[in-house]
Every structure is written in C-alpha cells, then in structure tokens.
C-alpha positions as CSV (number, residue, x, y, z in Angstrom):
1,X,-4.6,-17.2,-11.5
2,X,-6.9,-19.0,-9.0
3,X,-7.1,-17.8,-5.4
4,X,-4.9,-20.7,-4.3
5,X,-2.3,-19.8,-6.9
6,X,-2.4,-16.2,-5.7
7,X,-2.0,-17.3,-2.1
8,X,1.1,-19.3,-3.0
9,X,2.6,-16.4,-5.2
10,X,2.0,-13.9,-2.4
11,X,3.1,-16.1,0.5
12,X,5.7,-14.4,2.7
13,X,9.2,-15.6,2.1
14,X,10.5,-18.8,3.6
15,X,11.9,-18.2,7.1
16,X,9.2,-15.5,8.0
17,X,7.4,-16.9,11.0
18,X,3.6,-17.1,11.0
19,X,3.5,-14.7,14.0
20,X,6.0,-12.3,12.6
21,X,5.0,-8.8,11.4
22,X,5.2,-8.4,7.6
23,X,4.6,-5.0,6.1
24,X,3.8,-4.7,2.4
25,X,3.2,-1.7,0.2
26,X,0.6,-2.1,-2.5
27,X,0.7,0.2,-5.5
28,X,0.0,0.5,-9.2
29,X,2.2,2.6,-11.4
30,X,2.9,3.7,-15.0
31,X,6.2,3.1,-16.8
32,X,7.3,6.5,-15.6
33,X,6.4,5.7,-12.0
34,X,3.2,7.7,-11.6
35,X,0.6,6.3,-9.3
36,X,-2.4,8.2,-10.5
37,X,-4.0,8.4,-13.9
38,X,-6.6,10.7,-15.4
39,X,-8.5,12.4,-12.7
40,X,-5.7,12.2,-10.2
41,X,-6.8,8.8,-8.9
42,X,-5.2,5.3,-9.0
43,X,-8.6,4.1,-10.4
44,X,-7.6,5.9,-13.6
45,X,-4.8,3.4,-14.0
46,X,-6.2,0.0,-13.0
47,X,-9.3,0.2,-15.2
48,X,-9.2,-3.0,-17.3
49,X,-6.3,-4.5,-15.4
50,X,-7.5,-8.0,-14.4
51,X,-4.1,-8.7,-12.7
52,X,-4.1,-5.6,-10.6
53,X,-7.7,-6.1,-9.5
54,X,-6.9,-9.7,-8.5
55,X,-3.7,-8.7,-6.6
56,X,-5.3,-5.8,-4.9
57,X,-8.2,-7.9,-3.7
58,X,-6.0,-10.8,-2.6
59,X,-3.7,-8.5,-0.6
60,X,-6.7,-7.1,1.3
61,X,-7.9,-10.6,2.1
62,X,-4.4,-11.5,3.3
63,X,-4.0,-8.4,5.5
64,X,-5.0,-8.0,9.1
65,X,-5.0,-4.2,8.5
66,X,-4.7,-1.8,5.6
67,X,-3.0,1.5,6.4
68,X,-3.9,4.6,4.4
69,X,-3.5,8.3,4.6
70,X,-6.6,10.4,5.1
71,X,-5.9,12.3,1.9
72,X,-5.8,9.1,-0.1
73,X,-9.0,7.9,1.6
74,X,-10.8,11.1,0.6
75,X,-9.5,11.1,-3.0
76,X,-10.1,7.5,-3.7
77,X,-13.5,7.3,-1.9
78,X,-12.5,4.7,0.7
79,X,-15.2,3.0,2.8
80,X,-14.9,0.4,5.6
81,X,-13.3,-2.8,4.4
82,X,-14.9,-6.2,4.5
83,X,-11.9,-8.5,4.8
84,X,-9.6,-6.6,7.2
85,X,-9.4,-3.6,9.5
86,X,-8.7,-0.1,8.1
87,X,-6.2,2.3,9.9
88,X,-6.4,5.9,8.7
89,X,-3.4,8.1,9.4
90,X,-4.1,11.8,9.5
91,X,-2.2,15.0,10.2
92,X,-5.2,17.4,9.9
93,X,-8.0,15.2,11.3
94,X,-9.9,15.6,8.1
95,X,-11.3,12.0,7.8
96,X,-14.5,11.2,5.9
97,X,-17.4,10.8,8.3
98,X,-18.3,7.3,7.1
99,X,-14.8,6.1,8.2
100,X,-14.6,8.0,11.5
101,X,-17.9,6.5,12.7
102,X,-17.2,2.9,11.7
103,X,-16.1,0.4,14.4
104,X,-13.9,-1.4,11.8
105,X,-11.8,1.8,11.2
106,X,-9.1,3.2,13.5
107,X,-8.0,6.8,13.1
108,X,-4.6,7.9,14.3
109,X,-3.4,11.5,14.5
110,X,-5.2,14.7,13.8
111,X,-3.2,17.1,16.0
112,X,-1.3,18.6,13.1
113,X,1.8,16.4,13.6
114,X,3.1,13.6,11.4
115,X,2.3,10.0,12.7
116,X,5.6,8.1,12.3
117,X,5.6,4.5,11.1
118,X,6.8,3.1,14.4
119,X,3.8,4.6,16.2
120,X,1.5,3.0,13.7
121,X,3.2,-0.4,14.0
122,X,3.1,-0.2,17.7
123,X,-0.7,0.2,17.6
124,X,-0.9,-2.7,15.1
125,X,1.2,-4.9,17.5
126,X,-1.1,-4.1,20.4
127,X,-4.1,-5.2,18.4
128,X,-2.4,-8.3,17.1
129,X,-2.3,-7.1,13.5
130,X,0.8,-8.7,12.0
131,X,-0.1,-8.6,8.3
132,X,0.1,-5.0,7.4
133,X,-0.6,-3.5,3.9
134,X,0.2,0.1,3.3
135,X,-1.8,1.5,0.4
136,X,-0.5,5.0,0.4
137,X,-0.5,7.5,-0.8
138,X,3.1,8.3,-1.6
139,X,3.4,11.0,1.0
140,X,2.7,8.3,3.6
141,X,4.6,5.5,2.0
142,X,7.8,7.4,1.2
143,X,8.8,8.0,4.8
144,X,7.9,4.3,5.7
145,X,10.4,3.2,3.1
146,X,13.0,5.8,4.2
147,X,12.7,4.5,7.8
148,X,13.0,0.9,6.8
149,X,9.5,0.1,8.0
150,X,8.4,-1.8,4.8
151,X,9.5,-5.4,4.1
152,X,8.1,-5.7,0.6
153,X,6.5,-3.7,-2.2
154,X,3.8,-5.4,-4.3
155,X,3.6,-3.4,-7.5
156,X,1.6,-3.5,-10.7
157,X,3.3,-1.8,-13.6
158,X,1.0,-0.8,-16.5
159,X,2.7,-0.3,-19.9
160,X,1.6,3.3,-20.3
161,X,3.2,6.7,-19.8
162,X,1.5,9.8,-18.3
163,X,4.2,12.4,-18.1
164,X,3.5,15.6,-16.2
165,X,4.0,16.1,-12.5
166,X,1.8,13.4,-11.0
167,X,2.8,11.7,-7.8
168,X,5.5,9.0,-7.7
169,X,5.6,5.9,-5.6
170,X,8.3,7.6,-3.5
171,X,8.1,11.4,-3.6
172,X,11.1,13.2,-5.0
173,X,11.8,14.9,-1.7
174,X,12.3,11.6,0.2
175,X,16.0,10.7,0.3
176,X,16.8,7.0,0.5
177,X,20.6,7.3,0.4
178,X,21.0,4.8,-2.5
179,X,19.2,2.1,-4.4
180,X,16.6,0.2,-2.3
181,X,14.9,-3.1,-3.4
182,X,15.5,-6.5,-4.9
183,X,12.9,-8.2,-7.1
184,X,11.8,-11.6,-5.8
185,X,8.8,-12.4,-8.1
186,X,7.7,-11.2,-11.5
187,X,4.5,-12.1,-13.3
188,X,3.1,-11.0,-16.6
189,X,-0.7,-10.8,-16.6
190,X,-2.6,-9.4,-19.6
191,X,0.2,-7.1,-20.5
192,X,0.8,-5.8,-17.0
193,X,3.7,-6.7,-14.8
194,X,3.1,-7.7,-11.2
195,X,6.2,-7.5,-9.0
196,X,7.2,-8.4,-5.5
197,X,10.2,-6.4,-4.4
198,X,12.0,-6.9,-1.1
199,X,12.8,-3.6,0.6
200,X,14.1,-4.8,4.1
201,X,17.8,-5.0,4.7
C-alpha cells in the first residue's frame, strides 16, 4: 500500500472531529496472543513483516505523541522519535538516559505510584496532543483498555504460535467484565492480518 492508501485506511472513523482526541493502541501478536517473540521483544515477531513495518511507521507519522512504559522503552531500545513526541510513563523512574535528556521526550511518574490513563491524557490535552498512540507494553495498555481510555486497537496478527507464558496484549490479571471490541477494518498483507478494532463504547 502507498502512504496515501495507508492514510485512508487508518483515517479515524467518520464523525470524529479533526480536533477530537483519538487514542489508538498499536501492537503485533501471534495467533495465541503473545506480543513478544524470541528474545522477549516485539522485534522478534515483526522481522520480515512488510505490513507491520508499514503500519507501525504510518501510525507514528499520524500521531502527535506515542505513549510507552519505561520498561518497554528499555527492553525495545527506544530512542527519541522523529515524527512525533514520546511520552514515557514510569513507576520506578528508571528511564534510559538518552530519553530523559531529550527535549522531545516527556517523562511522567517515577514516585513509585502508577500513572493512570486520565493523568496521561490530561497532560496530552494541555500540550495539544490529540492523536495518541499507546505502544505498550501490556502492563500499561491493559489498564487503559479496562478504564475505557482507548478508542481503537491497531493490531497485526502474524500466523505463528509461540506457546509458553509470554505477555499477552491484555494481561491475564486485567478484568474487562466481558467481551470488548468490534472489528472495523481487516487487511491481509503478505500472510499477516492487519486489523482495526473499535474499543470505545
């Protein structure tokens, strides 16, 4: 798909105002729902996936800000982003130095307490960040879903199984109280499935 085709495919639904906040989750999973591959990183899953690389890059270009947990930033080797701001959420304050010192990176938390989604979104609103992409990891994303803070999940499903006890998109301990989600878009790209799933009520 061209960039113009991706932009149309990932455009927010009709009726969502240009100045409205729209929160997306962005993940890749196996058929059994695992979000990491060999080595405990998502990079172990998306190697060779042209569709996921294209979707991932497009969502970052679309976003005003990417939200990520400090643990994921450490594990995946995050650096400052070129196309949007990066907001790092941390309980412990253990944030890689190259992120903490960069003016394009905002760090929230560090006092040993969880940082709730509404606090993150309040900061985003003050800075005029309306296009929000949450890249994880699952321990961050699960509570966002449980609290109704995510409008849409953009998911790449690779046709592989990993087994074991690797992390799921939503951790097992997060209770949702029922089925959540309704697929709005489905695209097959090189054997992978790219989905858009509405999560908001």
